C-alpha positions in Angstrom: 5.1 1.4 -162.2 3.6 0.1 -159.1 6.3 -2.5 -158.6 9.0 0.0 -159.1 7.3 2.3 -156.6 7.1 -0.5 -154.0 10.8 -1.3 -154.6 11.8 2.3 -154.1 9.8 2.5 -150.9 11.4 -0.7 -149.7 14.9 0.6 -150.6 14.2 3.9 -148.8 12.9 2.0 -145.7 16.0 -0.2 -145.7 18.3 2.9 -145.9 16.3 4.6 -143.1 16.5 1.6 -140.9 20.2 1.1 -141.5 20.9 4.8 -140.9 18.8 4.8 -137.7 20.5 1.7 -136.5 24.0 3.0 -137.1 23.1 6.3 -135.5 21.8 4.5 -132.4 25.0 2.4 -132.2 27.3 5.4 -132.4 25.5 7.4 -129.7 27.2 7.5 -126.3 25.1 7.1 -123.2 25.6 9.6 -120.5 24.1 7.2 -118.0 26.8 5.2 -116.2 26.3 1.6 -115.2 25.8 1.0 -111.5 29.0 0.1 -109.6 29.1 -2.5 -106.9 30.7 -1.0 -103.8 32.0 -3.1 -101.0 30.9 -1.9 -97.5 33.7 -0.2 -95.6 35.6 -2.1 -93.0 34.1 0.0 -90.2 30.6 -0.8 -91.4 31.4 -4.5 -91.6 32.9 -4.5 -88.1 30.1 -2.5 -86.6 27.6 -4.9 -88.0 29.6 -7.9 -86.8 29.9 -6.4 -83.3 26.2 -5.5 -83.2 25.2 -9.1 -84.2 27.1 -10.3 -81.1 25.7 -7.6 -78.7 28.9 -5.6 -78.6 29.9 -2.1 -79.6 33.2 -0.4 -80.3 32.8 1.6 -77.0 32.8 -1.5 -74.7 35.8 -2.5 -72.6 37.9 -5.0 -74.5 36.9 -3.8 -77.9 39.0 -1.3 -80.0 37.7 -0.8 -83.5 39.7 1.3 -86.0 39.3 2.1 -89.7 41.2 -1.1 -90.8 41.6 -3.1 -87.6 39.7 -4.6 -84.7 41.2 -5.6 -81.4 39.4 -7.8 -78.9 40.8 -8.6 -75.5 40.0 -10.0 -72.1 41.5 -8.1 -69.2 44.1 -9.8 -67.1 43.2 -12.1 -64.2 39.4 -12.4 -64.1 38.2 -8.9 -64.2 34.5 -9.0 -65.3 35.0 -6.6 -68.3 36.2 -7.4 -71.7 35.3 -10.0 -74.3 35.0 -13.7 -73.5 36.0 -16.5 -75.9 32.5 -17.3 -77.0 31.7 -13.6 -77.8 35.0 -13.2 -79.7 34.1 -16.4 -81.6 30.7 -14.8 -82.4 32.4 -11.8 -83.9 34.8 -13.9 -85.9 31.9 -15.9 -87.3 30.0 -12.7 -88.2 33.1 -11.5 -90.1 33.0 -14.8 -92.1 35.9 -16.7 -90.6 35.9 -20.2 -92.0 34.8 -23.0 -89.7 38.2 -24.7 -89.7 39.8 -21.5 -88.5 37.1 -20.9 -85.9 37.8 -24.4 -84.6 41.5 -23.6 -84.4 40.7 -20.4 -82.4 38.4 -22.4 -80.0 41.1 -25.0 -79.4 43.9 -22.5 -78.9 45.4 -22.0 -75.5 48.4 -20.4 -73.7 50.8 -23.1 -75.0 49.7 -22.6 -78.6 51.6 -19.4 -79.1 50.4 -16.9 -81.7 48.1 -18.1 -84.5 47.4 -16.2 -87.7 44.8 -17.0 -90.4 43.4 -15.2 -93.4 40.2 -15.3 -95.3 38.1 -13.2 -97.7 39.5 -9.7 -97.0 40.6 -10.3 -93.4 43.6 -11.5 -91.5 43.4 -12.4 -87.8 46.1 -13.1 -85.2 45.5 -14.2 -81.7 47.4 -15.3 -78.7 46.3 -16.5 -75.2 48.1 -15.5 -72.0 46.4 -18.3 -70.1 43.3 -20.5 -70.6 41.0 -17.5 -70.3 42.8 -14.3 -71.3 43.6 -13.5 -74.9 44.0 -10.8 -77.6 42.6 -11.1 -81.1 43.6 -8.6 -83.8 41.6 -8.6 -87.1 42.9 -6.6 -90.0 41.3 -5.7 -93.3 43.4 -7.1 -96.2 43.4 -5.0 -99.4 
């Protein structure tokens, strides 16, 4: 009788475990998995500008929701963004080294250049050896 009693307890335990396991598998969780969210374009641009000691309120810097415009004023005015600072911003935005070298080597005779990388597209043109415009756009 003892053996049959142990067998019955073992069978009931197995049924209870199977039932509990199935019940746990069919329950739905109300907790949602965390979602990775990409920082907004304006946050990324603001961080890049700040890392290069610039702000969106400075002369030569125009920052929008999905675009950034950097420029040097015409003919030697002391305000605006110089080539090294523009390069700093492009680096901070993750522009690849090969594209940065292209930007650094560009001049007035190079026309307009456009490159794209990880979520961004940039176009620039030089008016002479010192004055230029750079437009950076968020690419969806």
